[in-house]
N, CA, C and O of each residue as an XYZ file, in Angstrom:
836
protein
N       0.853     -0.969     -0.074
C       0.078      0.038     -0.020
C       0.849      1.293      0.050
O       1.896      1.513      0.659
N       0.170      2.037     -0.651
C       1.301      3.451     -0.789
C       1.171      4.532      0.280
O       0.144      5.092      0.662
N       2.478      4.713      0.696
C       2.463      5.680      1.757
C       3.176      6.667      1.243
O       3.986      6.473      0.337
N       2.913      7.996      1.844
C       2.260      8.580      2.825
C       0.998      8.586      2.448
O       0.790      8.955      1.293
N      -0.116      8.209      3.252
C      -1.585      8.478      3.119
C      -2.057      9.937      3.346
O      -1.824     10.623      4.341
N      -2.748     10.281      2.265
C      -3.305     11.759      2.197
C      -4.481     11.815      3.019
O      -5.352     10.948      3.090
N      -4.430     13.030      3.704
C      -5.512     13.289      4.526
C      -6.093     14.735      4.019
O      -5.352     15.646      3.650
N      -7.275     14.804      4.046
C      -7.973     16.116      3.964
C      -8.898     16.732      5.364
O     -10.097     16.455      5.382
N      -8.504     17.289      6.138
C      -9.106     17.835      7.381
C     -10.422     18.628      7.214
O     -10.330     19.709      6.633
N     -11.387     18.308      7.563
C     -12.578     19.505      7.336
C     -13.106     19.828      8.850
O     -13.624     18.946      9.536
N     -12.965     20.895      9.217
C     -13.431     21.158     10.663
C     -13.655     22.698     10.447
O     -12.916     23.389      9.746
N     -14.731     23.148     11.112
C     -14.943     24.762     11.078
C     -14.499     25.448     12.071
O     -14.883     26.606     12.234
N     -13.524     24.796     12.992
C     -12.816     25.584     13.961
C     -11.308     25.859     13.735
O     -10.474     25.002     14.028
N     -10.996     26.955     13.257
C      -9.625     27.160     12.780
C      -8.349     26.461     13.715
O      -7.402     25.762     13.356
N      -8.745     26.956     15.046
C      -7.651     26.515     15.772
C      -7.401     24.812     16.058
O      -6.349     24.178     16.144
N      -8.710     24.410     16.156
C      -8.415     22.860     16.346
C      -8.241     22.081     14.728
O      -7.712     21.020     14.396
N      -8.741     22.836     14.178
C      -7.937     22.355     12.763
C      -6.643     22.335     12.360
O      -6.068     21.452     11.724
N      -6.240     23.315     12.751
C      -4.712     23.665     12.786
C      -3.921     22.804     13.386
O      -2.827     22.518     12.900
N      -4.382     22.254     14.565
C      -3.912     21.422     15.518
C      -3.880     19.934     14.896
O      -2.823     19.304     14.854
N      -5.002     19.447     14.452
C      -4.749     18.491     13.736
C      -4.160     18.141     12.509
O      -3.796     16.998     12.234
N      -4.055     19.210     11.699
C      -3.024     19.379     10.455
C      -1.607     19.125     10.963
O      -0.776     18.493     10.310
N      -1.367     19.686     12.240
C      -0.185     19.541     12.729
C       0.220     18.191     13.173
O       1.352     17.742     12.989
N      -0.758     17.545     13.776
C      -0.597     16.083     14.205
C      -0.074     15.148     13.112
O       0.913     14.412     13.142
N      -1.001     15.358     12.106
C      -0.885     14.596     10.934
C       0.403     14.671     10.400
O       0.969     13.649     10.013
N       0.962     15.844     10.334
C       2.393     16.394      9.626
C       3.417     16.030     10.494
O       4.579     16.288     10.180
N       3.048     15.240     11.967
C       4.317     14.790     12.674
C       4.377     13.602     12.361
O       5.196     13.019     13.072
N       3.769     12.784     11.434
C       3.793     11.200     11.371
C       4.251     11.017      9.920
O       3.572     11.651      9.112
N       5.048     10.438      9.517
C       5.653     10.285      8.261
C       4.853      9.404      7.445
O       5.027      9.353      6.227
N       3.898      8.638      8.100
C       3.128      7.552      7.300
C       1.815      8.568      6.406
O       1.102      8.088      5.525
N       1.746      9.831      6.824
C       0.468     10.738      6.505
C       1.170     11.812      5.750
O       2.366     12.056      5.905
N       0.379     12.453      4.919
C       0.624     13.892      4.377
C      -0.604     14.624      4.388
O      -1.663     13.997      4.421
N      -0.594     15.755      4.367
C      -1.768     16.592      4.333
C      -2.098     17.159      3.014
O      -1.419     17.937      2.345
N      -3.380     16.589      2.716
C      -3.971     16.795      1.222
C      -4.372     17.767      1.450
O      -4.085     18.297      0.376
N      -5.000     18.780      2.183
C      -5.519     19.959      2.383
C      -6.265     20.129      3.721
O      -6.232     19.199      4.527
N      -6.972     21.323      4.021
C      -7.853     21.569      4.978
C      -8.791     22.396      4.598
O      -8.545     23.270      3.767
N     -10.027     22.243      5.158
C     -11.325     22.836      4.684
C     -12.079     23.125      5.929
O     -12.302     22.397      6.896
N     -12.477     24.558      5.647
C     -13.666     24.775      7.004
C     -14.959     24.766      6.751
O     -15.635     25.553      7.414
N     -15.512     24.077      5.957
C     -16.861     23.750      5.645
C     -17.069     23.084      4.335
O     -16.453     23.233      3.280
N     -18.260     22.173      4.689
C     -18.706     21.174      3.616
C     -18.428     21.474      2.236
O     -17.942     20.630      1.482
N     -18.714     22.629      1.883
C     -18.835     22.950      0.586
C     -17.283     23.298     -0.013
O     -17.071     23.267     -1.225
N     -16.273     23.618      0.924
C     -15.001     23.908      0.697
C     -14.320     22.348      0.500
O     -13.429     22.130     -0.321
N     -14.809     21.467      1.260
C     -14.512     20.333      1.257
C     -14.672     19.698     -0.306
O     -13.720     19.255     -0.949
N     -16.068     19.745     -0.781
C     -16.452     19.304     -1.915
C     -15.522     19.946     -3.032
O     -14.976     19.283     -3.914
N     -15.425     21.178     -2.896
C     -14.544     21.881     -3.805
C     -13.098     21.269     -3.930
O     -12.554     21.090     -5.020
N     -12.453     20.926     -2.565
C     -11.221     20.574     -2.734
C     -10.740     19.218     -3.205
O      -9.550     18.927     -3.321
N     -11.806     18.371     -3.482
C     -11.784     17.053     -4.073
C     -12.282     16.860     -5.582
O     -12.216     15.749     -6.109
N     -12.813     18.046     -6.302
C     -13.487     17.750     -7.721
C     -12.328     17.089     -8.605
O     -12.750     16.197     -9.340
N     -10.945     17.342     -8.688
C     -10.181     16.678     -9.454
C      -9.375     15.352     -8.921
O      -9.198     14.306     -9.545
N      -9.007     15.627     -7.810
C      -7.986     14.496     -7.005
C      -8.581     14.185     -5.574
O      -9.195     15.059     -4.961
N      -8.364     12.786     -5.001
C      -9.338     12.461     -4.132
C      -8.125     12.133     -2.962
O      -7.014     11.784     -3.360
N      -8.387     12.257     -1.602
C      -7.376     12.109     -0.679
C      -7.449     10.594     -0.417
O      -8.308      9.939     -1.008
N      -6.625     10.024      0.408
C      -7.022      8.600      0.757
C      -7.629      8.598      1.813
O      -8.055      7.499      2.169
N      -7.930      9.918      2.799
C      -8.692      9.566      3.993
C      -9.444     11.139      4.077
O      -8.671     12.093      3.992
N     -10.778     11.404      4.225
C     -11.307     12.788      4.601
C     -11.759     12.694      6.228
O     -12.676     11.976      6.626
N     -10.956     13.539      7.062
C     -11.201     13.368      8.188
C     -12.273     14.606      8.594
O     -12.011     15.803      8.474
N     -13.407     14.105      9.048
C     -14.525     15.197      8.960
C     -15.444     15.519     10.391
O     -15.907     14.677     11.160
N     -15.520     16.612     10.459
C     -16.079     17.070     11.966
C     -17.621     16.789     11.199
O     -18.000     16.711     10.030
N     -18.299     16.683     12.619
C     -19.698     16.243     12.575
C     -20.738     17.549     12.581
O     -21.650     17.692     11.767
N     -20.458     18.352     13.523
C     -21.318     19.533     13.871
C     -20.527     20.866     13.507
O     -19.869     21.642     14.200
N     -20.898     20.830     11.932
C     -20.339     22.185     11.391
C     -21.863     23.034     11.106
O     -22.990     22.556     10.978
N     -21.408     24.472     11.064
C     -22.583     25.275     10.644
C     -22.608     25.314      9.264
O     -21.651     25.227      8.494
N     -23.954     25.473      8.976
C     -24.408     25.278      7.422
C     -24.328     23.964      7.077
O     -24.951     23.171      7.783
N     -23.717     23.562      6.173
C     -23.351     22.144      5.722
C     -23.005     21.103      6.632
O     -21.810     20.832      6.516
N     -23.594     20.407      7.502
C     -23.172     19.650      8.607
C     -22.164     18.446      7.818
O     -22.052     18.376      6.594
N     -21.565     17.655      8.667
C     -20.855     16.450      8.589
C     -21.643     15.530      7.753
O     -21.262     14.995      6.712
N     -22.624     15.426      8.247
C     -23.522     14.265      7.863
C     -24.054     14.615      6.362
O     -24.088     13.712      5.527
N     -24.443     15.855      6.050
C     -24.594     16.417      4.756
C     -23.224     16.288      3.841
O     -23.136     15.849      2.694
N     -22.519     16.636      4.421
C     -21.148     16.325      3.466
C     -20.606     15.123      3.082
O     -19.983     14.849      2.057
N     -20.949     14.348      4.138
C     -20.814     12.844      3.795
C     -21.806     12.202      2.576
O     -21.421     11.427      1.701
N     -23.022     12.665      2.726
C     -24.150     12.338      1.575
C     -23.600     12.378      0.594
O     -23.430     11.450     -0.196
N     -23.119     13.857      0.483
C     -22.978     14.678     -0.919
C     -21.650     13.775     -1.355
O     -21.701     13.243     -2.464
N     -20.558     13.593     -0.602
C     -19.393     12.920     -1.050
C     -19.945     11.484     -1.506
O     -19.414     11.133     -2.559
N     -20.660     10.771     -1.111
C     -21.114      9.321     -1.497
C     -21.807      9.597     -2.536
O     -21.535      8.899     -3.513
N     -22.604     10.365     -2.672
C     -23.474     10.613     -3.907
C     -22.664     11.041     -5.103
O     -22.967     10.831     -6.278
N     -21.547     11.697     -4.637
C     -20.648     11.924     -6.121
C     -19.758     10.880     -6.293
O     -18.866     10.980     -7.135
N     -19.889      9.821     -5.560
C     -19.298      8.678     -6.047
C     -17.617      8.768     -5.231
O     -16.800      7.894     -5.520
N     -17.250      9.842     -4.266
C     -15.962      9.734     -3.665
C     -15.840      8.456     -3.192
O     -16.764      7.833     -2.670
N     -14.824      8.081     -3.343
C     -13.961      6.661     -2.833
C     -13.100      6.717     -1.590
O     -12.682      5.729     -0.987
N     -12.859      8.103     -1.245
C     -11.935      7.865     -0.077
C     -12.526      7.361      1.038
O     -13.750      7.266      1.127
N     -11.511      6.912      2.199
C     -12.061      6.557      3.399
C     -12.635      7.919      4.138
O     -11.952      8.939      4.043
N     -13.717      7.949      4.778
C     -14.575      9.099      5.276
C     -14.355      8.651      6.734
O     -14.678      7.487      6.970
N     -13.859      9.380      7.752
C     -13.902      9.075      8.971
C     -14.574     10.616      9.922
O     -14.343     11.819      9.803
N     -15.255     10.006     10.623
C     -15.622     11.360     11.251
C     -15.143     11.703     12.587
O     -15.352     10.791     13.386
N     -14.623     12.629     13.037
C     -14.065     13.186     14.060
C     -14.819     14.145     14.770
O     -14.904     15.291     14.330
N     -15.424     13.779     15.909
C     -16.446     14.861     16.710
C     -16.360     14.778     18.148
O     -15.525     14.086     18.731
N     -17.225     15.485     18.706
C     -17.589     15.518     20.167
C     -18.587     14.888     20.639
O     -18.848     14.809     21.839
N     -19.320     14.313     19.595
C     -20.656     13.911     19.703
C     -20.753     12.098     19.913
O     -20.553     11.299     18.998
N     -21.085     11.750     21.259
C     -21.142     10.448     21.525
C     -22.658     10.000     21.603
O     -23.020      8.981     22.191
N     -23.436     10.803     20.997
C     -25.055     10.559     20.922
C     -25.134      9.076     20.141
O     -24.383      8.845     19.194
N     -26.037      8.168     20.584
C     -26.267      6.936     19.886
C     -26.727      7.181     18.308
O     -26.322      6.557     17.327
N     -27.743      8.329     18.347
C     -28.375      8.875     16.995
C     -27.421      9.295     16.087
O     -27.569      9.116     14.878
N     -26.564      9.778     16.513
C     -25.286     10.331     15.628
C     -24.707      9.238     15.083
O     -24.757      8.999     13.877
N     -24.068      8.437     16.015
C     -23.183      7.168     15.602
C     -23.931      6.505     14.421
O     -23.423      6.356     13.310
N     -25.169      6.125     14.754
C     -26.153      5.421     13.860
C     -26.486      5.938     12.465
O     -26.508      5.255     11.442
N     -26.714      7.105     12.559
C     -26.849      8.087     11.424
C     -25.654      8.280     10.575
O     -25.833      8.494      9.376
N     -24.698      8.239     10.961
C     -23.385      8.417     10.393
C     -22.971      7.279      9.763
O     -22.695      7.301      8.564
N     -22.876      6.077     10.562
C     -22.295      4.956      9.918
C     -23.379      4.288      8.951
O     -22.968      3.492      8.107
N     -24.553      4.535      9.021
C     -25.543      4.018      7.937
C     -25.389      4.835      6.621
O     -25.653      4.370      5.513
N     -24.981      5.974      6.827
C     -24.789      6.808      5.666
C     -23.417      6.558      4.748
O     -23.186      7.098      3.667
N     -22.739      5.799      5.305
C     -21.297      5.046      4.807
C     -20.229      5.628      5.201
O     -19.380      5.985      4.384
N     -20.117      5.785      6.273
C     -18.690      6.404      6.862
C     -17.961      5.282      7.276
O     -18.461      4.233      7.681
N     -16.611      5.560      7.151
C     -15.552      4.343      7.537
C     -15.049      4.385      8.638
O     -14.196      3.556      8.953
N     -15.470      5.391      9.512
C     -15.026      5.533     11.056
C     -15.789      6.501     11.837
O     -16.303      7.469     11.276
N     -15.899      6.306     13.098
C     -16.345      7.488     14.060
C     -15.534      7.379     15.071
O     -15.407      6.410     15.819
N     -14.929      8.476     15.093
C     -13.855      8.747     16.282
C     -14.211     10.056     17.121
O     -14.838     10.987     16.617
N     -13.815     10.054     18.281
C     -14.107     11.159     19.139
C     -12.853     11.974     19.543
O     -11.711     11.593     19.800
N     -13.465     13.337     19.519
C     -12.335     14.321     19.502
C     -11.308     14.154     20.864
O     -10.222     14.732     20.912
N     -11.759     13.378     21.835
C     -10.976     13.278     23.113
C     -10.063     12.211     23.052
O      -9.365     11.968     24.037
N      -9.972     11.516     21.986
C      -8.865     10.604     21.635
C      -7.772     10.971     21.816
O      -7.524     12.159     21.609
N      -6.818     10.148     22.230
C      -5.388     10.283     22.427
C      -5.017     10.531     21.059
O      -5.602      9.903     20.177
N      -4.062     11.420     20.748
C      -3.359     11.752     19.576
C      -2.564     10.782     18.843
O      -2.574     10.729     17.613
N      -1.915     10.056     19.542
C      -1.334      8.793     19.052
C      -2.285      7.640     18.569
O      -1.993      6.908     17.623
N      -3.428      7.539     19.283
C      -4.490      6.580     19.124
C      -4.995      7.058     17.872
O      -5.069      6.223     16.970
N      -5.442      8.504     17.578
C      -6.111      8.777     16.425
C      -5.324      8.624     15.367
O      -5.940      8.351     14.336
N      -3.958      8.721     15.256
C      -3.267      8.037     14.139
C      -3.398      6.876     13.960
O      -3.878      6.496     12.892
N      -2.998      5.926     14.982
C      -3.401      4.516     14.691
C      -4.344      4.398     14.101
O      -4.203      3.842     13.012
N      -5.443      4.744     14.407
C      -7.175      4.410     14.119
C      -6.867      4.712     12.484
O      -7.101      3.764     11.733
N      -6.411      5.832     11.938
C      -6.332      6.294     10.656
C      -5.542      5.339      9.844
O      -5.796      5.119      8.659
N      -4.606      4.790     10.484
C      -3.791      3.609      9.646
C      -4.504      2.751      9.607
O      -4.486      2.117      8.552
N      -5.484      2.285     10.704
C      -6.288      1.191     10.400
C      -7.323      1.234      9.384
O      -7.787      0.256      8.798
N      -7.583      2.216      9.255
C      -8.690      2.571      8.228
C      -8.064      2.466      6.843
O      -8.700      2.316      5.800
N      -7.123      2.535      6.924
C      -6.398      2.484      5.380
C      -5.949      0.791      5.181
O      -5.686      0.300      4.083
N      -5.933      0.226      6.156
C      -5.934     -1.576      6.154
C      -7.482     -1.910      5.967
O      -7.734     -3.109      6.085
N      -8.724     -0.954      5.658
C      -9.616     -1.728      5.337
C     -10.696     -1.906      6.605
O     -11.885     -2.178      6.436
N     -10.117     -1.720      7.790
C     -10.773     -1.751      9.154
C     -11.954     -0.635      9.167
O     -11.877      0.412      8.524
N     -13.150     -1.025     10.054
C     -13.737     -0.213     10.345
C     -13.194      0.488     11.664
O     -12.664     -0.282     12.465
N     -13.242      1.767     11.994
C     -12.674      2.283     13.163
C     -13.730      3.184     13.938
O     -14.195      4.240     13.511
N     -14.021      2.588     15.136
C     -14.951      3.105     16.113
C     -14.365      3.410     17.317
O     -13.607      2.600     17.852
N     -14.657      4.642     17.890
C     -14.070      4.662     19.384
C     -14.582      3.751     20.329
O     -15.784      3.484     20.311
N     -13.938      3.320     21.027
C     -14.610      2.378     22.062
C     -15.948      2.455     22.919
O     -16.790      1.567     23.047
N     -15.943      3.626     23.430
C     -17.146      4.369     23.916
C     -18.381      4.317     23.070
O     -19.450      4.303     23.680
N     -18.401      4.291     21.977
C     -19.777      4.353     21.127
C     -19.443      3.078     20.346
O     -20.107      2.979     19.314
N     -18.797      2.324     20.518
C     -18.716      0.781     19.680
C     -20.078      0.057     20.191
O     -20.629     -0.592     19.301
N     -20.601      0.047     21.210
C     -21.871     -0.861     21.148
C     -23.030     -0.603     20.543
O     -23.973     -1.395     20.531
N     -23.031      0.606     19.963
C     -24.489      1.406     19.156
C     -24.252      0.675     17.798
O     -25.183      0.608     16.996
N     -22.972      0.097     17.500
C     -22.998     -0.429     16.171
C     -24.047     -1.710     16.073
O     -24.722     -2.011     15.088
N     -24.003     -2.384     17.357
C     -25.153     -3.317     17.359
C     -26.702     -3.192     16.897
O     -27.526     -4.050     16.582
N     -26.752     -2.066     16.967
C     -28.138     -1.420     16.460
C     -28.358     -1.528     14.991
O     -29.475     -1.767     14.531
N     -27.048     -1.311     14.076
C     -27.045     -1.365     12.803
C     -27.373     -2.654     12.183
O     -26.364     -3.344     12.033
N     -28.440     -3.190     11.783
C     -28.600     -4.596     11.338
C     -28.319     -4.711     10.034
O     -28.713     -3.970      9.134
N     -27.488     -5.847      9.931
C     -27.250     -6.158      8.177
C     -27.939     -7.288      7.753
O     -28.037     -8.433      8.194
N     -28.501     -6.558      6.570
C     -29.665     -7.432      6.065
C     -29.012     -7.722      4.263
O     -29.718     -7.565      3.267
N     -28.007     -8.020      4.243
C     -27.219     -8.216      3.094
C     -26.990     -9.987      3.137
O     -25.814    -10.340      3.051
N     -27.764    -10.804      3.231
C     -27.369    -11.986      3.264
C     -27.214    -12.650      1.665
O     -26.621    -13.699      1.411
N     -27.741    -11.971      0.902
C     -27.962    -12.456     -0.418
C     -26.435    -12.499     -1.191
O     -25.501    -11.733     -0.951
N     -26.450    -13.500     -2.083
C     -25.125    -13.591     -2.807
C     -25.304    -13.035     -4.410
O     -24.423    -13.176     -5.258
N     -26.331    -12.520     -4.603
C     -26.535    -12.344     -5.891
C     -25.665    -11.240     -6.634
O     -25.293    -11.395     -7.797
N     -25.339    -10.000     -5.798
C     -24.321     -9.182     -6.108
C     -23.056     -9.721     -6.439
O     -22.463     -9.280     -7.424
N     -22.600    -10.558     -5.791
C     -21.615    -11.294     -6.118
C     -21.505    -12.133     -7.162
O     -20.395    -12.216     -7.687
N     -22.380    -12.765     -7.581
C     -22.640    -13.276     -8.781
C     -22.480    -12.461    -10.204
O     -22.066    -12.922    -11.268
N     -22.953    -11.034     -9.907
C     -23.420     -9.958    -11.003
C     -21.711     -9.391    -11.271
O     -21.585     -8.736    -12.305
N     -20.568     -9.568    -10.531
C     -19.474     -9.066    -10.689
C     -18.640     -9.836    -11.843
O     -18.561    -11.049    -12.037
N     -17.897     -8.505    -12.724
C     -17.151     -9.310    -13.725
C     -15.747     -9.604    -13.071
O     -15.441     -9.212    -11.945
N     -15.008    -10.268    -13.819
C     -13.656    -11.111    -13.375
C     -13.124     -9.880    -12.768
O     -12.958     -9.810    -11.550
N     -12.771     -8.625    -13.791
C     -12.083     -7.616    -13.099
C     -12.196     -7.001    -11.571
O     -11.334     -6.850    -10.705
N     -13.521     -6.726    -11.589
C     -14.594     -6.440    -10.430
C     -14.122     -7.214     -9.391
O     -13.553     -6.736     -8.410
N     -14.325     -8.361     -9.558
C     -13.838     -9.627     -8.452
C     -12.676     -9.297     -7.891
O     -12.481     -9.195     -6.680
N     -11.619     -9.067     -9.050
C     -10.167     -9.018     -8.891
C      -9.941     -7.643     -7.872
O      -9.276     -7.746     -6.841
N     -10.535     -6.432     -8.262
C     -10.416     -5.306     -7.580
C     -10.889     -5.681     -6.110
O     -10.064     -5.639     -5.198
N     -12.185     -6.040     -5.871
C     -12.870     -6.180     -4.621
C     -11.922     -7.025     -4.074
O     -11.608     -6.581     -2.970
N     -11.316     -8.050     -4.344
C     -10.494     -8.807     -3.515
C      -9.074     -7.770     -2.980
O      -8.579     -7.925     -1.863
N      -8.697     -7.017     -3.701
C      -7.647     -6.201     -3.331
C      -8.079     -5.117     -2.488
O      -7.258     -4.753     -1.647
N      -9.316     -4.453     -2.532
C     -10.048     -3.655     -1.784
C     -10.098     -4.149     -0.448
O      -9.763     -3.399      0.469
N     -10.548     -5.544     -0.175
C     -10.833     -6.401      0.999
C      -9.355     -6.308      1.675
O      -9.169     -6.228      2.889
N      -8.499     -6.329      0.840
C      -7.017     -6.239      1.820
C      -6.731     -4.863      2.240
O      -5.757     -4.669      2.968
N      -7.540     -3.795      1.828
C      -7.190     -2.562      2.230
C      -6.222     -1.978      1.494
O      -5.396     -1.212      1.989
N      -6.258     -2.321      0.181
C      -5.421     -1.668     -0.635
C      -5.865     -0.176     -1.147
O      -7.056      0.059     -0.939
N      -5.252      0.692     -1.668
C      -5.364      1.904     -2.019
C      -5.494      1.824     -3.714
O      -4.789      1.109     -4.425
N      -6.621      2.780     -4.205
C      -6.545      2.666     -5.524
C      -5.230      2.983     -6.478
O      -5.237      2.832     -7.699
N      -4.241      3.390     -5.802
C      -2.773      3.605     -6.387
C      -2.244      2.500     -6.235
O      -1.662      2.033     -7.214
N      -2.265      1.841     -5.163
C      -1.648      0.214     -5.157
C      -2.201     -0.780     -6.287
O      -1.480     -1.369     -7.092
N      -3.602     -0.872     -6.217
C      -4.302     -1.779     -7.218
C      -3.986     -1.258     -8.459
O      -3.654     -2.119     -9.272
N      -3.986      0.115     -8.940
C      -3.437      0.478    -10.156
C      -1.904     -0.132    -10.692
O      -1.726     -0.574    -11.827
N      -1.009     -0.069     -9.789
C       0.290     -0.422     -9.866
C       0.466     -1.874    -10.141
O       1.351     -2.295    -10.886
N      -0.580     -2.791     -9.392
C      -0.380     -4.185     -9.327
C      -1.164     -4.629    -10.664
O      -0.813     -5.616    -11.310
N      -2.155     -3.888    -10.989
C      -2.773     -4.693    -11.914
C      -2.593     -3.903    -13.359
O      -3.337     -4.093    -14.322
N      -1.550     -3.048    -13.343
C      -1.242     -2.437    -14.568
C      -2.167     -1.859    -15.494
O      -2.269     -1.943    -16.718
N      -2.950     -1.127    -14.433
C      -4.231     -0.173    -15.309
C      -4.180      1.271    -14.395
O      -3.640      1.427    -13.299
N      -4.875      2.209    -15.160
C      -4.810      3.451    -14.731
C      -5.356      3.667    -13.402
O      -6.185      2.804    -13.113
N      -5.155      4.564    -12.474
C      -5.823      4.993    -11.232
C      -7.361      5.426    -11.466
O      -8.206      5.282    -10.582
N      -7.630      5.939    -12.660
C      -8.863      6.390    -12.913
C      -9.549      5.309    -13.396
O     -10.755      5.333    -13.153
N      -9.029      4.119    -14.168
C      -9.770      3.239    -14.326
C     -10.305      2.158    -12.966
O     -11.289      1.420    -12.995
N      -9.345      2.333    -11.836
C      -9.750      1.560    -10.763
C     -10.783      2.122    -10.110
O     -11.671      1.454     -9.580
N     -10.719      3.754    -10.105
C     -11.752      4.618     -9.531
C     -13.009      4.229    -10.422
O     -13.946      4.046     -9.644
N     -13.320      4.075    -11.435
C     -14.416      3.867    -12.084
C     -14.973      2.210    -11.701
O     -16.171      1.983    -11.529
N     -13.940      1.155    -11.604
C     -14.463     -0.256    -11.381
C     -14.942      0.239     -9.681
O     -15.914     -0.390     -9.263
N     -14.407      1.180     -8.805
C     -15.016      1.037     -7.291
C     -16.333      1.507     -7.304
O     -17.252      1.067     -6.614
N     -16.390      2.422     -8.119
C     -17.754      3.197     -8.415
C     -18.852      2.264     -8.727
O     -19.930      2.219     -8.133
N     -18.475      1.511     -9.728
C     -19.479      0.246    -10.085
C     -19.737     -0.767     -9.161
O     -20.808     -1.371     -9.103
N     -18.737     -0.972     -8.410
C     -18.525     -2.089     -7.358
C     -19.585     -1.368     -6.206
O     -20.488     -2.070     -5.751
N     -19.490     -0.438     -5.911
C     -20.306      0.266     -4.802
C     -21.713      0.338     -5.108
O     -22.558      0.289     -4.214
N     -22.067      0.475     -6.585
C     -23.404      0.525     -7.057
C     -24.005     -0.770     -6.845
O     -25.048     -0.954     -6.219
N     -23.057     -1.963     -7.583
C     -23.746     -3.295     -7.502
C     -23.615     -3.794     -6.265
O     -24.473     -4.659     -6.084
N     -22.886     -3.626     -5.285
C     -22.855     -4.171     -3.926
C     -23.974     -3.246     -2.959
O     -24.254     -3.648     -1.830
N     -24.483     -2.178     -3.424
C     -25.485     -1.476     -2.658
C     -24.514     -0.875     -1.430
O     -25.116     -0.589     -0.395
N     -23.332     -0.700     -1.446
C     -22.800     -0.199     -0.290
C     -22.461      1.205     -0.534
O     -22.441      1.792     -1.616
N     -22.164      1.709      0.777
C     -22.022      3.226      0.583
C     -20.539      3.595      1.022
O     -19.987      4.694      0.969
N     -20.138      2.606      1.387
C     -18.504      2.961      1.309
C     -17.565      1.754      0.988
O     -17.866      0.594      1.268
N     -16.547      2.079      0.453
C     -15.311      0.763      0.440
C     -15.135     -0.074      1.363
O     -14.901     -1.268      1.177
N     -15.248      0.574      2.629
C     -14.895     -0.712      3.941
C     -16.290     -1.335      3.913
O     -16.296     -2.566      3.915
N     -17.397     -0.756      3.888
C     -18.779     -1.807      4.132
C     -18.742     -2.575      2.875
O     -19.126     -3.742      2.961
N     -18.377     -2.172      1.790
C     -18.203     -3.406      0.774
C     -17.245     -4.400      1.069
O     -17.607     -5.562      0.888
N     -16.114     -4.199      1.480
C     -15.171     -4.816      1.739
C     -15.334     -5.861      3.005
O     -14.714     -6.924      3.018
N     -16.100     -5.519      3.920
C     -16.683     -6.210      4.879
C     -17.636     -7.392      4.341
O     -17.608     -8.616      4.474
N     -18.446     -6.543      3.713
C     -19.592     -7.497      3.259
C     -18.904     -8.690      2.360
O     -19.317     -9.846      2.448
N     -17.908     -8.350      1.559
C     -17.366     -9.449      0.697
C     -16.726    -10.508      1.505
O     -16.975    -11.669      1.181
N     -15.807    -10.252      2.677
C     -15.165    -10.951      3.516
C     -15.994    -12.109      4.298
O     -15.570    -13.193      4.699
N     -17.515    -11.474      4.415
C     -18.128    -12.138      5.476
C     -18.933    -13.182      4.597
O     -19.683    -14.037      5.069
N     -18.673    -12.991      3.257
C     -19.477    -14.056      2.423
C     -18.961    -15.533      2.510
O     -19.536    -16.426      1.886
């Protein structure tokens, strides 16, 4: 998997946003893709290129984190989207994870733990702060059918297997000798066929078959 992993930090509090950016820059496994103070700015920042991870605040003025998450998924953004918030409310956790987030982390996390969790999400893991992990039991998985798996082309299966190993678009393109743009198109088709809202959800569903 290609390192460093690029991260877009989205938070409407300038001081906190700057601190998170400095934390990311302190770890050689990460690079700062950019920072945005609103959901609209975040969407504008990824029109041409996508970061590996979008670290997204939940409670922003105007366009909320949930609005931003929904907009990104509707646009076919394949980045890992991890929520970083002060809210440990059950309804927030459930709404966000159902909307296709790849993680839900609390802002009171220790800095080193936050960095570790971001590395885990790049390995295809769903990252949830311990204090809200129990809420995930309320999200029922109703995807027992195998029809979607049978609908995949050989190339899509090949890419899905690599996604399940947590590999990035860049790494997959290098290993399969195809362009990163072609990988992105396949990922979007896979998300549609599997009816998944994120690459992590898709990978977990594949591994559970």
